[in-house]
N, C-alpha and C positions, 0 to 999 in steps of 0.2 A: 584397492581404490576405496578410501574413505566416501561412501555414499553419500554424507550431508554436509561437503564442500561442494564448490564450483573448482576444477583444475585451471591452471593459469592459462593453459591454451586456449580454453573457451573465452576466457575476455580477449583474448588478440585476435579470435575468429568473427567475434562480437564487432572490433572495432574495425576489419575488413569487410565484414557485410554495411557496416554504415556507411564506410569510403565509398561502396557503391552505390549507395543511397544518394551520398552528396552529390557526386559525379553526375547521377541522371537527374537531377533537381536544376543544374547546373551553379551549383555555389562552388565556391572556393574554398570553403571552410564554413564548420560550426563550432558553434561556442557551447556548452553544456552543459547547465546549470543545475547546483542541489545546495541543500541548506541541513543543518543537524535533523530537525524534523521530516524533510522530505529528501531523504538523500540519494533515492534510489537509481536516475539517470546516469549521475557519476559513479555511484558505486557499480553499477552495473556493469561499467568499461571499465571503473581501474581497482574497483575491490576498496577504495578507500571512502571511509565514511566522514563526514568532517565533522568537529567536535566546538562548538560555540561558534565557530567561523562558518562563511560559506564557501563555495570551489565550483571548480568548473572544470571542463576536459575542451580543449582546444583541439579537433580534430581537423586538416586538413584534407581535400579531396585526395591527395595525394602524401606518401611519404609519415613522418612519424609525427605521432599526437603528442598532448603536453598536459601533466596534469597541474593545474593553476592553484593557488593553497593561498593561505592568509598568513601574517606577520609569523604567528606562533607556531603552525603545525608544519612546517619544516622536514623537521625529522621525524615527526610522525607520520608524514606520509611518506617518505622513506619508507619507512618499517610497515607501514599497513601495504600499500598500491601493488600492484604489479609493475608499475610505469618505473622507468630510468630515468625520463626526461620531469621535472618539477620545477616551476617556477612561483617564487613565492612575490606576491601581488598586494599593494595597501588596499587595493577595491575590494577584496574579501575579506578585510578585518570583520570581528566582530560588533554588535551594534553598539555598543558603550562606543568605538571611533578612538581607539588610545592612537595618539600623533608617531609612536615607536621612533623615535628621537633614535639617530646614530645607524639606522636599518638600513640597510638598500634594499629597493625594489625592483622588478622588471616594469615596463609599460606594456600597454596594448601595441605600441609601436615596434618595443623591444621581441615580442612574440611575434607578430607577424614576420619582420625582418629575418628571424631566427628558426620559424617552422615554417614557413609558407614555402612551397617549391619555387617560386620564383623571387619572393619576399616581400609580396604584396598582394592584397588582396580584391576585389571587387565588390564580390556579395559574399556578406557574412551571415549563416542562419543561427538562430537564435533557439535554442532548444529549453525546455525550461521556462517557456516566457512568461508563464504566471508568478514565477519565485525566480526571476532576475533581479538580484539586487541593482535598485535605483544608482547607486556609486558606480555599477560597472558599464551602464547603459550612460550615463550620465560623459564619463571618461572614455567611452566608444566614439561618441558621438566629438565629442572635441579632440582625441586624439587621432582619428580615423574621419573624418567630416567627407571625405570623396565616396569612403563605402556605403552600400547598399546594406542598413539591417533588416534580416525578415524572417519574421514568427518561420520556424523549421521543423515544431514538435512533429509533424506528418512525415519526416523523413527518418525521424529515430523508433518515436515509440513502437510501431507495428512489430518491431523488432522484438519487444518486449512481449507480446500478446500471445503467443505461442511457445509452449514452455519445455525446453529439451530435458532429458531425462534425468541431467543433474539436477537440475533446478526443480525438476518435481519430486526428486528422494530429499530436495532438502524442505520443502512444504510439506512431504508425508511424516517427513519426523515433527517440523513444528506443531502439525497437529495433533500427532500421538502427544506430545508436551502438554499440548493446549488439553487435552482429555485428562489427562493425569491429574490437572491442576482441579478441574473442574471438580472431579472425581473427590478430590481431599476438601475442595470447599464443602461437598455436598455433606462429607461425615465431621467436618469441624463446625459448620455455621451454627449459630446458638442465639438465641431471641437477647436483645439487649446487646449485641456486638454493633460497631457503629459499619457501615457501607466499606469507607476505608481499612478497618481491619479484615473485613472478607478479602479484600483485593491485597493485602498484605500476605495472606493465606494463599494466593496466587503466585503473586511475585515470589514468593519462597522457593515455591514449586518447579515454576519456570527456570530458574536459576540451576536448582536442585536438579530436573533433568537433562540439563544440556543446553538449555536455551541462551541466546547472548545478550536476551533484549526481549522486553515486550512486542508484541506486534504489534500495538497500537494501544492508545489511552484506554485501560480496563475499566470494563462497568461491573459495578455492582449497583443497582437502585431496588428501592423498597417503597413501595406505595405509589402516590403521587406523582413523583418525578419518573416514573417509568412510562410515562406519555412522552416525556422529551425522546425525540428522534436521535437526537445527541446530547450528552450531558457528561459533566463527570462527578464521580462519588464525594459525599461529604460526609460529615459526622454525625450524620439522620442515622437513626438506629433500628435496626432488625427488629420487625414483630411479628407474632404469628398472624395468619389466616389473612397472607398480602401477596400480592404478587412481587417477586423477586427477581428482576431481572439480572441475566447472566451474560456479559462478554470476555471471553477469557482467549488470548491468543500471546501465542507464543512467535517468537523470531529466530532462524536458524540460518546462519550462514545470507543473511540479506533478507530470507523470505519469512512472509509473515503468514500467519493464521490468524483463526478467529473461531471460536465454539460460544454458540449465542441458545440461551434458553431461559424460561421463566422458570421457575418453580415457587414454592412454597412450604414454612415452617407449621403443617397441618391442612385439614380442606379449605378451599376456597371458597367464598360466596358463590352462590350457581349461576349469578350473569358474569362474573368475570372468569369463572370455569369456562363457560360456554364460549366466549371468545378466545380465551386460550386453545381448548380443543379445537375450534377452527382454524386458527392460526396452524398449527400443526397438520392439520388437512388439505390446507393450502400450500404448505412448505412440502409436502410430500408430491402435491398436483403439480409444482413449478418440476421438481425433478424429474419427474413422468414426462413432461413436456422436453426436457433437454437432449440436443445428442447433434452429432457432424452434419453442417450441412442445411442444418434449420435458420431460418430466415432470424436473427434476433428481435426485430421488431413483431415480428407476428407473436414468438414466442409473449411479448409484454401485452400485446392486445388481446390476445388470447386469453392469458391470465387473468386482465382487468375483467373482461367479459364473465370469464369463471365466476370471480368474485359477486360480480351484480347481480349474477343468474340465482347465487345463493343469499340473496341479502344483505350482504357485510359490504357494499361499497362506503358506505358514510365511515365507514373503521378503516379506510384504505388511504394512507398518506402517501407511498411509492410502492414500488418493488417491480419484478420478483428477484431481481441479480445484479451484481454488479463485480466487476471483473479483480481478481486479487492475485499478486505476487510478491513483487520487493515490495510495496503498500499493500495495505489493507483495503483501502480502495484505490484502484486504478484504472487506466482506459484499458479496454475499451467499457463505454456506461453500455448497457442495457436498455435500452426506451422506446417507447412507441415508435420514435424519431429514427431508431438505429436503421442503418441500410448495409449490415455485413450479414454474411452467414457465420454461424456457429464452427469453428476450426477444432479438428484432434490435436489435443493438448492445448487449448484455451484453459484458463481455472479461471473459475465461477465462485462467489460469495452465492448463496442462496440464502437471502435476506429476505425474508417473510415479517413484515412490521405492519402491526395494526393497532388502535390507540383508541380508548373513550376518554371523556373529559375528566375523569380521575385514576386512570391506569391506560397502561399498555406492556404492549410483549413483541419479544422478537424471536424469533427463531432463526438461527444462523448455521450453516454450515457447508461446507467445500466440496467443491466437486470439479473434476477433470474431465473433459470433453472427449468422449470416446465414441466412434461407431455404431451406432443405434445404442447409445444411452450415455453414461457418465460412470466414472469409477468416483464412489464417495472418498473423499479425503477425512470426512468423520460424519460420524454415524451412530455413537454410541450410547448420546445422550439426545436422540428424536423419542424421545417418550417424554409424559408427566408426571413429573417428580413431585409427591407431597410429602415432604419428612414426615 
């Protein structure tokens, strides 16, 4: 068996588990959405990854599901997905909104009549509520005025929280590729390169070693922009004796990764090196706190209290972890308000971010929750590197 792919049967098993949840929630069906940039929910069920257009999976409480795609994607979806049932709909077209003259499309009325056991539904759960296209929502309201539309992410997302062994193997491979890309950057980065040129090195290595895509928007920042919690690389040039932030992630069979670390070319000034060193200490401290059965909210509270006890609370924006899987950031969040316990084979990014007025740093590595601790998905670059 190829351990870096998801077998077809696992997709079918996921659909069955989801249908059990749909029935328990009292829905007649759910409509699960994805876009090109946030493809996780649809790909999790179908292996289909939309390009330009949006897409959805219509899952009845009983019976066969159907993949819904836009005008250009019918043939692509048939080649890519594990679904036999595919319907083409104008509501899932790309944002340029082509009129598509001469093409025939299914309506939501058609889909309900064809794929609902009784040809009609009363309660429809919407999964991917935050990314459901407005044209879809408007068509549902117009074509199915008697149907109650209900946010239903909670019926679906927990299926993705605990990873299967196939999923974990995809993630292990993705992290291994990310570390190879980081290694090559460290070997090749030079003063005068732009941040974008450094990212070009990472992209080359990700595809060279078997990644299907970047796991997220790749980071390389130098200098003041390192204090951005999220940002994008620019034509800003790499200079000596300054914090250079890397966050490099590959994607394998739908599963994301990220390896993050601050590096420098030459030694850092003492003030900056001090915060970098503390960030790494906090990174290790977080990993020590993790394990199956531990309340997520308590980890965050203990982490924040520890940072405060060390006198670094003014540099803390957030932390210390977020879940990772098909998206580099996905549910469940780990926050002080979290009310769940960590479970074996949940996967998290230990995301340690501190910032000052003129620089910042992030240490980021993946872990699999285990009994009594974690399995590290990445650890090679949990050290200060001054080239």
